[in-house]
C-alpha positions as YAML, in Angstrom:
chain: A
units: angstrom
residues:
- id: 1
  name: MET
  ca: [75.37, 29.13, 150.81]
- id: 2
  name: GLU
  ca: [76.85, 32.36, 152.17]
- id: 3
  name: ARG
  ca: [79.15, 34.85, 150.27]
- id: 4
  name: THR
  ca: [81.11, 37.41, 151.75]
- id: 5
  name: MET
  ca: [82.22, 40.58, 149.89]
- id: 6
  name: SER
  ca: [84.48, 43.49, 151.22]
- id: 7
  name: TRP
  ca: [83.00, 46.96, 150.88]
- id: 8
  name: ASP
  ca: [85.61, 48.19, 148.65]
- id: 9
  name: GLY
  ca: [84.66, 45.16, 146.45]
- id: 10
  name: ALA
  ca: [80.82, 45.70, 146.77]
- id: 11
  name: CYS
  ca: [81.26, 49.28, 145.60]
- id: 12
  name: ARG
  ca: [83.65, 48.45, 142.65]
- id: 13
  name: ALA
  ca: [81.07, 45.75, 141.53]
- id: 14
  name: HIS
  ca: [78.22, 48.17, 141.44]
- id: 15
  name: GLY
  ca: [80.32, 51.11, 139.72]
- id: 16
  name: GLY
  ca: [79.63, 53.40, 142.35]
- id: 17
  name: SER
  ca: [79.04, 54.19, 146.23]
- id: 18
  name: MET
  ca: [75.96, 52.66, 146.82]
- id: 19
  name: MET
  ca: [74.39, 49.15, 145.89]
- id: 20
  name: ALA
  ca: [71.13, 49.11, 144.34]
- id: 21
  name: GLU
  ca: [69.58, 46.59, 146.28]
- id: 22
  name: VAL
  ca: [70.64, 46.37, 149.98]
- id: 23
  name: ALA
  ca: [68.55, 45.25, 153.27]
- id: 24
  name: TYR
  ca: [69.67, 45.43, 156.86]
- id: 25
  name: ILE
  ca: [69.00, 42.74, 159.40]
- id: 26
  name: GLY
  ca: [68.32, 42.96, 163.03]
- id: 27
  name: GLY
  ca: [68.04, 40.80, 165.91]
- id: 28
  name: TYR
  ca: [68.82, 39.67, 169.63]
- id: 29
  name: THR
  ca: [72.61, 40.01, 170.68]
- id: 30
  name: PRO
  ca: [74.23, 38.04, 173.49]
- id: 31
  name: ASP
  ca: [73.42, 40.63, 176.02]
- id: 32
  name: THR
  ca: [69.65, 40.27, 174.99]
- id: 33
  name: GLU
  ca: [69.62, 36.51, 174.96]
- id: 34
  name: GLY
  ca: [70.56, 36.11, 171.49]
- id: 35
  name: SER
  ca: [73.47, 35.46, 169.33]
- id: 36
  name: GLY
  ca: [73.43, 38.19, 166.79]
- id: 37
  name: PRO
  ca: [76.20, 40.76, 166.19]
- id: 38
  name: GLY
  ca: [73.79, 43.74, 166.26]
- id: 39
  name: ILE
  ca: [72.84, 45.10, 162.69]
- id: 40
  name: THR
  ca: [73.93, 43.31, 159.60]
- id: 41
  name: LEU
  ca: [74.11, 44.91, 156.16]
- id: 42
  name: ILE
  ca: [73.48, 42.59, 153.25]
- id: 43
  name: GLU
  ca: [73.54, 42.95, 149.22]
- id: 44
  name: LEU
  ca: [69.94, 41.35, 148.06]
- id: 45
  name: GLY
  ca: [70.19, 38.82, 145.51]
- id: 46
  name: SER
  ca: [74.13, 37.95, 145.84]
- id: 47
  name: LEU
  ca: [73.52, 37.73, 150.06]
- id: 48
  name: ALA
  ca: [77.09, 39.25, 150.19]
- id: 49
  name: ARG
  ca: [77.87, 40.24, 153.90]
- id: 50
  name: LEU
  ca: [78.76, 43.86, 153.65]
- id: 51
  name: GLY
  ca: [78.91, 44.61, 157.12]
- id: 52
  name: GLU
  ca: [77.94, 44.77, 160.77]
- id: 53
  name: THR
  ca: [76.98, 47.38, 163.16]
- id: 54
  name: PRO
  ca: [77.50, 46.91, 166.96]
- id: 55
  name: ALA
  ca: [74.11, 47.45, 168.66]
- id: 56
  name: SER
  ca: [72.11, 46.15, 171.75]
- id: 57
  name: GLY
  ca: [69.26, 43.95, 171.02]
- id: 58
  name: PRO
  ca: [67.96, 45.73, 167.47]
- id: 59
  name: SER
  ca: [65.09, 43.40, 167.22]
- id: 60
  name: PHE
  ca: [63.11, 45.93, 164.84]
- id: 61
  name: LEU
  ca: [64.16, 48.73, 162.36]
- id: 62
  name: ALA
  ca: [63.27, 51.40, 160.39]
- id: 63
  name: VAL
  ca: [64.22, 53.90, 157.87]
- id: 64
  name: HIS
  ca: [63.45, 57.59, 157.56]
- id: 65
  name: PRO
  ca: [61.46, 58.05, 154.31]
- id: 66
  name: VAL
  ca: [63.71, 61.05, 152.96]
- id: 67
  name: LEU
  ca: [66.90, 61.10, 155.28]
- id: 68
  name: PRO
  ca: [69.64, 58.77, 155.35]
- id: 69
  name: ILE
  ca: [68.82, 57.72, 158.95]
- id: 70
  name: LEU
  ca: [67.95, 54.42, 160.21]
- id: 71
  name: TYR
  ca: [66.01, 53.89, 163.51]
- id: 72
  name: ALA
  ca: [66.50, 50.73, 165.86]
- id: 73
  name: VAL
  ca: [64.83, 49.61, 169.12]
- id: 74
  name: GLY
  ca: [66.88, 48.29, 171.92]
- id: 75
  name: GLU
  ca: [64.61, 45.45, 173.36]
- id: 76
  name: SER
  ca: [65.96, 45.26, 177.15]
- id: 77
  name: GLU
  ca: [64.26, 45.96, 180.30]
- id: 78
  name: ARG
  ca: [65.58, 49.37, 180.14]
- id: 79
  name: GLY
  ca: [64.20, 49.98, 176.25]
- id: 80
  name: THR
  ca: [66.13, 52.41, 174.27]
- id: 81
  name: VAL
  ca: [65.78, 54.02, 170.61]
- id: 82
  name: GLY
  ca: [68.96, 54.17, 168.57]
- id: 83
  name: VAL
  ca: [69.45, 56.55, 165.85]
- id: 84
  name: PHE
  ca: [72.04, 55.83, 162.96]
- id: 85
  name: ALA
  ca: [73.23, 57.65, 159.94]
- id: 86
  name: ARG
  ca: [73.58, 56.05, 156.91]
- id: 87
  name: ALA
  ca: [76.63, 56.23, 154.46]
- id: 88
  name: ASP
  ca: [76.51, 56.02, 150.81]
- id: 89
  name: ASP
  ca: [77.93, 52.59, 151.00]
- id: 90
  name: GLY
  ca: [75.12, 51.55, 153.41]
- id: 91
  name: ARG
  ca: [77.50, 51.41, 156.54]
- id: 92
  name: LEU
  ca: [75.92, 52.96, 159.62]
- id: 93
  name: SER
  ca: [77.42, 55.54, 162.36]
- id: 94
  name: PRO
  ca: [75.45, 55.86, 165.47]
- id: 95
  name: LEU
  ca: [74.38, 59.48, 166.30]
- id: 96
  name: ALA
  ca: [71.91, 59.00, 169.17]
- id: 97
  name: GLN
  ca: [70.33, 56.86, 171.63]
- id: 98
  name: ARG
  ca: [67.60, 57.87, 174.10]
- id: 99
  name: SER
  ca: [64.93, 55.86, 176.29]
- id: 100
  name: SER
  ca: [62.11, 53.87, 174.61]
- id: 101
  name: GLU
  ca: [60.19, 55.38, 177.69]
- id: 102
  name: GLY
  ca: [59.12, 51.74, 178.24]
- id: 103
  name: THR
  ca: [60.00, 48.21, 178.58]
- id: 104
  name: ALA
  ca: [61.37, 45.48, 176.04]
- id: 105
  name: PRO
  ca: [60.55, 47.75, 172.77]
- id: 106
  name: CYS
  ca: [59.81, 45.32, 169.81]
- id: 107
  name: HIS
  ca: [58.74, 47.65, 166.95]
- id: 108
  name: LEU
  ca: [58.75, 51.18, 165.70]
- id: 109
  name: ALA
  ca: [57.74, 53.33, 162.71]
- id: 110
  name: VAL
  ca: [58.44, 56.47, 160.89]
- id: 111
  name: ASP
  ca: [54.96, 58.34, 159.78]
- id: 112
  name: PRO
  ca: [55.13, 59.00, 156.11]
- id: 113
  name: THR
  ca: [55.98, 62.91, 156.70]
- id: 114
  name: GLY
  ca: [59.32, 61.84, 158.74]
- id: 115
  name: THR
  ca: [58.33, 64.15, 161.69]
- id: 116
  name: ARG
  ca: [57.24, 61.21, 164.00]
- id: 117
  name: LEU
  ca: [58.54, 58.06, 165.02]
- id: 118
  name: ALA
  ca: [56.15, 55.64, 167.08]
- id: 119
  name: VAL
  ca: [57.71, 52.65, 169.42]
- id: 120
  name: ALA
  ca: [55.63, 50.20, 170.88]
- id: 121
  name: ASN
  ca: [57.16, 48.79, 174.11]
- id: 122
  name: TYR
  ca: [56.01, 45.38, 174.54]
- id: 123
  name: GLY
  ca: [56.97, 45.02, 178.48]
- id: 124
  name: ASP
  ca: [54.65, 47.32, 179.75]
- id: 125
  name: GLY
  ca: [52.45, 48.54, 176.87]
- id: 126
  name: THR
  ca: [53.73, 51.94, 176.61]
- id: 127
  name: LEU
  ca: [53.37, 53.77, 173.66]
- id: 128
  name: SER
  ca: [55.91, 56.71, 173.01]
- id: 129
  name: VAL
  ca: [55.99, 59.11, 169.92]
- id: 130
  name: HIS
  ca: [59.09, 61.21, 169.30]
- id: 131
  name: GLY
  ca: [59.20, 64.27, 167.12]
- id: 132
  name: ILE
  ca: [62.01, 64.04, 164.37]
- id: 133
  name: ASP
  ca: [63.85, 67.06, 163.43]
- id: 134
  name: GLY
  ca: [65.46, 68.25, 160.07]
- id: 135
  name: SER
  ca: [68.72, 66.44, 160.67]
- id: 136
  name: GLY
  ca: [66.40, 63.15, 161.72]
- id: 137
  name: LEU
  ca: [67.35, 63.38, 165.23]
- id: 138
  name: LEU
  ca: [64.57, 62.97, 167.99]
- id: 139
  name: THR
  ca: [63.00, 65.83, 169.78]
- id: 140
  name: ASP
  ca: [59.91, 66.01, 171.85]
- id: 141
  name: THR
  ca: [58.37, 62.70, 173.05]
- id: 142
  name: TRP
  ca: [54.64, 62.08, 174.00]
- id: 143
  name: ILE
  ca: [54.38, 59.13, 176.29]
- id: 144
  name: PHE
  ca: [51.02, 56.83, 176.40]
- id: 145
  name: PRO
  ca: [51.29, 54.49, 179.58]
- id: 146
  name: TYR
  ca: [48.64, 51.76, 179.65]
- id: 147
  name: ARG
  ca: [47.01, 49.52, 182.12]
- id: 148
  name: GLU
  ca: [48.46, 46.49, 183.64]
- id: 149
  name: GLY
  ca: [48.65, 43.51, 181.20]
- id: 150
  name: ALA
  ca: [48.88, 45.56, 178.08]
- id: 151
  name: HIS
  ca: [51.62, 44.49, 175.51]
- id: 152
  name: ALA
  ca: [52.07, 46.91, 172.44]
- id: 153
  name: HIS
  ca: [53.46, 44.93, 169.65]
- id: 154
  name: GLN
  ca: [53.14, 46.93, 166.54]
- id: 155
  name: ALA
  ca: [52.45, 50.82, 165.74]
- id: 156
  name: VAL
  ca: [51.38, 51.59, 162.03]
- id: 157
  name: PHE
  ca: [50.62, 55.13, 160.87]
- id: 158
  name: GLY
  ca: [47.30, 54.38, 158.59]
- id: 159
  name: PRO
  ca: [46.49, 56.03, 155.54]
- id: 160
  name: ASP
  ca: [43.86, 58.25, 157.33]
- id: 161
  name: GLY
  ca: [46.30, 59.93, 159.32]
- id: 162
  name: VAL
  ca: [45.81, 57.81, 162.40]
- id: 163
  name: LEU
  ca: [48.63, 55.95, 164.34]
- id: 164
  name: TYR
  ca: [47.32, 52.52, 165.29]
- id: 165
  name: VAL
  ca: [49.06, 50.61, 167.74]
- id: 166
  name: SER
  ca: [48.00, 46.56, 168.40]
- id: 167
  name: ASP
  ca: [47.91, 45.70, 172.05]
- id: 168
  name: LEU
  ca: [48.50, 41.95, 172.32]
- id: 169
  name: GLY
  ca: [47.45, 41.60, 176.21]
- id: 170
  name: ALA
  ca: [44.23, 44.08, 175.82]
- id: 171
  name: ASP
  ca: [42.92, 42.26, 172.68]
- id: 172
  name: GLU
  ca: [42.48, 45.78, 170.81]
- id: 173
  name: ILE
  ca: [43.93, 48.31, 168.57]
- id: 174
  name: ARG
  ca: [44.70, 51.56, 170.12]
- id: 175
  name: ARG
  ca: [44.27, 54.66, 167.99]
- id: 176
  name: TYR
  ca: [45.96, 58.36, 168.14]
- id: 177
  name: LEU
  ca: [45.65, 61.46, 166.22]
- id: 178
  name: VAL
  ca: [48.97, 62.69, 164.98]
- id: 179
  name: GLY
  ca: [49.33, 66.38, 164.32]
- id: 180
  name: ASP
  ca: [51.36, 69.33, 165.98]
- id: 181
  name: GLU
  ca: [50.40, 67.11, 169.22]
- id: 182
  name: VAL
  ca: [49.87, 63.32, 169.71]
- id: 183
  name: VAL
  ca: [46.45, 62.74, 171.64]
- id: 184
  name: PRO
  ca: [44.29, 59.37, 172.00]
- id: 185
  name: HIS
  ca: [41.78, 59.25, 169.22]
- id: 186
  name: PRO
  ca: [38.02, 60.61, 170.70]
- id: 187
  name: GLU
  ca: [36.36, 57.16, 169.62]
- id: 188
  name: GLY
  ca: [38.85, 55.20, 171.80]
- id: 189
  name: PRO
  ca: [40.26, 51.79, 170.79]
- id: 190
  name: VAL
  ca: [38.85, 49.05, 168.41]
- id: 191
  name: ARG
  ca: [38.03, 46.14, 170.54]
- id: 192
  name: LEU
  ca: [38.93, 42.77, 169.02]
- id: 193
  name: ALA
  ca: [37.68, 39.43, 169.67]
- id: 194
  name: SER
  ca: [38.62, 38.12, 173.61]
- id: 195
  name: GLY
  ca: [41.81, 36.20, 173.30]
- id: 196
  name: MET
  ca: [42.79, 36.77, 169.87]
- id: 197
  name: GLY
  ca: [46.23, 38.50, 170.95]
- id: 198
  name: PRO
  ca: [46.48, 40.94, 167.91]
- id: 199
  name: ARG
  ca: [50.10, 41.25, 166.96]
- id: 200
  name: HIS
  ca: [50.94, 42.47, 163.34]
- id: 201
  name: MET
  ca: [48.40, 44.32, 161.00]
- id: 202
  name: ALA
  ca: [48.41, 45.50, 157.54]
- id: 203
  name: THR
  ca: [45.74, 47.50, 155.16]
- id: 204
  name: ALA
  ca: [45.31, 47.30, 151.52]
- id: 205
  name: SER
  ca: [42.51, 48.29, 149.26]
- id: 206
  name: GLY
  ca: [40.22, 49.63, 152.05]
- id: 207
  name: HIS
  ca: [40.77, 46.65, 154.55]
- id: 208
  name: TRP
  ca: [42.39, 45.96, 157.36]
- id: 209
  name: TYR
  ca: [44.30, 42.44, 158.53]
- id: 210
  name: VAL
  ca: [45.60, 41.30, 161.56]
- id: 211
  name: ALA
  ca: [47.45, 38.30, 162.92]
- id: 212
  name: GLY
  ca: [46.35, 36.75, 166.27]
- id: 213
  name: GLU
  ca: [49.38, 35.40, 167.91]
- id: 214
  name: LEU
  ca: [47.44, 33.87, 170.93]
- id: 215
  name: ASP
  ca: [44.79, 32.16, 169.00]
- id: 216
  name: GLY
  ca: [46.32, 31.35, 165.74]
- id: 217
  name: THR
  ca: [44.15, 33.35, 163.20]
- id: 218
  name: VAL
  ca: [44.19, 35.86, 160.59]
- id: 219
  name: ARG
  ca: [40.96, 38.50, 160.84]
- id: 220
  name: ALA
  ca: [39.92, 40.88, 158.17]
- id: 221
  name: TYR
  ca: [38.08, 44.15, 158.81]
- id: 222
  name: ASP
  ca: [36.49, 46.64, 156.74]
- id: 223
  name: ALA
  ca: [37.21, 50.40, 156.80]
- id: 224
  name: GLU
  ca: [35.30, 50.90, 159.95]
- id: 225
  name: TRP
  ca: [37.09, 48.13, 161.85]
- id: 226
  name: ARG
  ca: [33.98, 45.59, 161.75]
- id: 227
  name: GLU
  ca: [35.20, 41.91, 161.32]
- id: 228
  name: ILE
  ca: [34.31, 40.42, 158.27]
- id: 229
  name: HIS
  ca: [36.37, 37.39, 158.14]
- id: 230
  name: VAL
  ca: [38.43, 35.11, 160.33]
- id: 231
  name: VAL
  ca: [40.23, 31.66, 159.43]
- id: 232
  name: PRO
  ca: [43.13, 29.73, 160.85]
- id: 233
  name: ALA
  ca: [46.64, 31.31, 159.94]
- id: 234
  name: SER
  ca: [48.06, 27.61, 159.20]
- id: 235
  name: GLY
  ca: [46.05, 24.73, 158.15]
- id: 236
  name: SER
  ca: [48.71, 22.24, 159.21]
- id: 237
  name: GLY
  ca: [46.80, 21.70, 162.84]
- id: 238
  name: GLU
  ca: [50.02, 22.36, 164.64]
- id: 239
  name: ARG
  ca: [49.76, 24.87, 167.20]
- id: 240
  name: ASN
  ca: [50.60, 28.41, 165.88]
- id: 241
  name: GLN
  ca: [51.64, 31.62, 166.97]
- id: 242
  name: PRO
  ca: [51.86, 33.95, 164.08]
- id: 243
  name: SER
  ca: [54.18, 36.72, 164.15]
- id: 244
  name: HIS
  ca: [54.30, 39.06, 160.91]
- id: 245
  name: LEU
  ca: [51.81, 39.83, 158.24]
- id: 246
  name: GLU
  ca: [51.79, 41.99, 155.23]
- id: 247
  name: ALA
  ca: [49.08, 42.68, 152.59]
- id: 248
  name: ARG
  ca: [49.92, 43.59, 149.01]
- id: 249
  name: GLY
  ca: [47.22, 44.23, 146.95]
- id: 250
  name: GLU
  ca: [44.79, 41.04, 147.08]
- id: 251
  name: LEU
  ca: [47.36, 38.91, 148.91]
- id: 252
  name: VAL
  ca: [48.06, 38.69, 152.70]
- id: 253
  name: TYR
  ca: [50.85, 36.92, 153.92]
- id: 254
  name: VAL
  ca: [51.26, 35.66, 157.32]
- id: 255
  name: ALA
  ca: [54.36, 33.83, 159.13]
- id: 256
  name: ASN
  ca: [53.42, 31.18, 161.22]
- id: 257
  name: ARG
  ca: [55.72, 29.89, 164.33]
- id: 258
  name: GLY
  ca: [55.25, 26.50, 165.16]
- id: 259
  name: PRO
  ca: [54.23, 25.25, 161.86]
- id: 260
  name: ASP
  ca: [57.27, 27.13, 160.30]
- id: 261
  name: THR
  ca: [55.45, 28.43, 157.63]
- id: 262
  name: ILE
  ca: [54.28, 31.26, 155.46]
- id: 263
  name: SER
  ca: [50.52, 31.31, 154.52]
- id: 264
  name: VAL
  ca: [49.11, 33.43, 151.44]
- id: 265
  name: PHE
  ca: [45.27, 34.30, 151.57]
- id: 266
  name: ALA
  ca: [43.40, 36.07, 148.84]
- id: 267
  name: GLY
  ca: [41.53, 39.10, 150.83]
- id: 268
  name: PRO
  ca: [39.30, 40.46, 151.90]
- id: 269
  name: GLU
  ca: [37.58, 36.76, 151.95]
- id: 270
  name: LEU
  ca: [40.80, 35.38, 153.16]
- id: 271
  name: LYS
  ca: [40.67, 32.38, 150.66]
- id: 272
  name: PRO
  ca: [43.56, 30.18, 151.38]
- id: 273
  name: VAL
  ca: [46.06, 30.41, 148.32]
- id: 274
  name: ALA
  ca: [49.25, 28.38, 149.36]
- id: 275
  name: GLU
  ca: [51.53, 27.43, 152.50]
- id: 276
  name: VAL
  ca: [54.83, 26.82, 152.43]
- id: 277
  name: ALA
  ca: [57.87, 25.83, 154.55]
- id: 278
  name: CYS
  ca: [59.72, 29.18, 155.49]
- id: 279
  name: GLY
  ca: [63.18, 27.66, 155.05]
- id: 280
  name: GLY
  ca: [64.10, 27.59, 158.83]
- id: 281
  name: ALA
  ca: [62.74, 27.67, 162.52]
- id: 282
  name: TRP
  ca: [60.18, 30.07, 164.17]
- id: 283
  name: PRO
  ca: [59.90, 32.88, 161.14]
- id: 284
  name: ARG
  ca: [59.96, 36.04, 163.24]
- id: 285
  name: HIS
  ca: [59.38, 38.53, 160.16]
- id: 286
  name: PHE
  ca: [59.91, 38.73, 156.27]
- id: 287
  name: ALA
  ca: [60.19, 41.09, 153.61]
- id: 288
  name: ILE
  ca: [59.33, 41.36, 150.14]
- id: 289
  name: ALA
  ca: [61.70, 42.87, 147.84]
- id: 290
  name: ASP
  ca: [63.09, 42.16, 144.25]
- id: 291
  name: GLY
  ca: [60.85, 39.23, 143.33]
- id: 292
  name: ARG
  ca: [61.86, 37.51, 146.67]
- id: 293
  name: MET
  ca: [60.69, 36.88, 150.28]
- id: 294
  name: TYR
  ca: [63.19, 37.23, 153.00]
- id: 295
  name: VAL
  ca: [62.52, 35.63, 155.89]
- id: 296
  name: ALA
  ca: [64.18, 35.94, 159.49]
- id: 297
  name: ASN
  ca: [64.06, 32.64, 161.09]
- id: 298
  name: GLN
  ca: [65.02, 33.39, 164.87]
- id: 299
  name: ARG
  ca: [65.69, 29.85, 165.97]
- id: 300
  name: SER
  ca: [67.79, 28.46, 163.10]
- id: 301
  name: ASP
  ca: [69.85, 31.75, 162.79]
- id: 302
  name: THR
  ca: [69.11, 32.25, 159.13]
- id: 303
  name: VAL
  ca: [67.36, 34.54, 156.58]
- id: 304
  name: ALA
  ca: [65.90, 32.07, 154.10]
- id: 305
  name: VAL
  ca: [65.00, 33.53, 150.46]
- id: 306
  name: LEU
  ca: [61.96, 32.33, 149.07]
- id: 307
  name: PRO
  ca: [61.40, 33.10, 145.43]
- id: 308
  name: LEU
  ca: [57.92, 34.46, 144.44]
- id: 309
  name: LYS
  ca: [56.26, 33.28, 141.47]
- id: 310
  name: ASP
  ca: [52.88, 35.14, 140.84]
- id: 311
  name: GLY
  ca: [53.12, 36.55, 144.37]
- id: 312
  name: VAL
  ca: [53.16, 33.05, 145.89]
- id: 313
  name: PRO
  ca: [56.67, 32.16, 147.63]
- id: 314
  name: ARG
  ca: [58.26, 28.99, 146.55]
- id: 315
  name: PRO
  ca: [60.66, 26.92, 148.63]
- id: 316
  name: ALA
  ca: [63.89, 28.44, 150.00]
- id: 317
  name: GLY
  ca: [66.42, 28.67, 147.54]
- id: 318
  name: GLU
  ca: [69.42, 30.19, 149.64]
- id: 319
  name: LEU
  ca: [70.09, 30.69, 153.37]
- id: 320
  name: PHE
  ca: [71.98, 33.47, 154.81]
- id: 321
  name: ALA
  ca: [73.62, 32.92, 158.41]
- id: 322
  name: VAL
  ca: [73.18, 35.54, 160.95]
- id: 323
  name: GLY
  ca: [72.36, 35.30, 164.64]
- id: 324
  name: THR
  ca: [69.07, 35.27, 166.06]
- id: 325
  name: PRO
  ca: [67.57, 37.43, 163.34]
- id: 326
  name: SER
  ca: [64.11, 39.15, 164.16]
- id: 327
  name: CYS
  ca: [63.83, 41.92, 161.34]
- id: 328
  name: VAL
  ca: [64.64, 42.26, 157.75]
- id: 329
  name: LEU
  ca: [64.56, 45.88, 156.36]
- id: 330
  name: PRO
  ca: [65.25, 46.08, 152.44]
- id: 331
  name: LEU
  ca: [66.07, 49.84, 151.66]
- id: 332
  name: PRO
  ca: [63.18, 51.59, 149.66]
...
């Protein structure tokens, strides 16, 4: 079921100008081999569609930690990064757009200080890091091309101040020091298992977890990036291409494309806890908010809502229809 509510009606329902629980959905648009409208704003809980902002291929989104600013990649051959202002009611207004300095950017992240934006360009493996000024606009750029066959897939600012970038094509985690300048880590990248195809990663309780898109695994590492456990991401026996991974406390969540499930493990031993249907086809990304998991099912044109019980997702209760979704971003 889908509910639609006008801007004015949504604001009146909450007695003010800004909804308490909202999220942005990004995805592929007709010019980027998808069917989505751009960036969609929804109210969590009710799933009311609150508005849409045109954008080309906004396959991944990020918000500034302090300023009312949203950033979006434009995943195309000539990759872009868009900057949008967020109004009190959640509506977006485009402020600026610039090159991502690579092809097919698929992920971006803002550092905790709000002064750097890292962009992973999947197509040619280039990492670009952009300075952010006091208004949220992008300034200086550091560009790190990589060798042929590289596919940068995710950028994560670690709790140690290091920028980590998963490289699916090179089977490694690249590392960069971020300060007044951005420079490669003196110890170089972390080499992972050959043929793994690291896609998304997360850290919790002093451990790192990485989803292997090419070998269908989840791997756990200690703080020194020594592999300590490896398990199949899905127990279904089907060919699997894991996509997104998150770690929360002692639980690790992985989206499985092929089996179309969400797996839950207890870390760091990666003991299986549960595996449930994702509520659609080809779960590209998910987010957890307000006691629910919101799964962007790219090939079924829906975001599925999976209630959580003791941290474990249950079968989808509701679906929100939106073309080729690939990212769900609840506001913090």
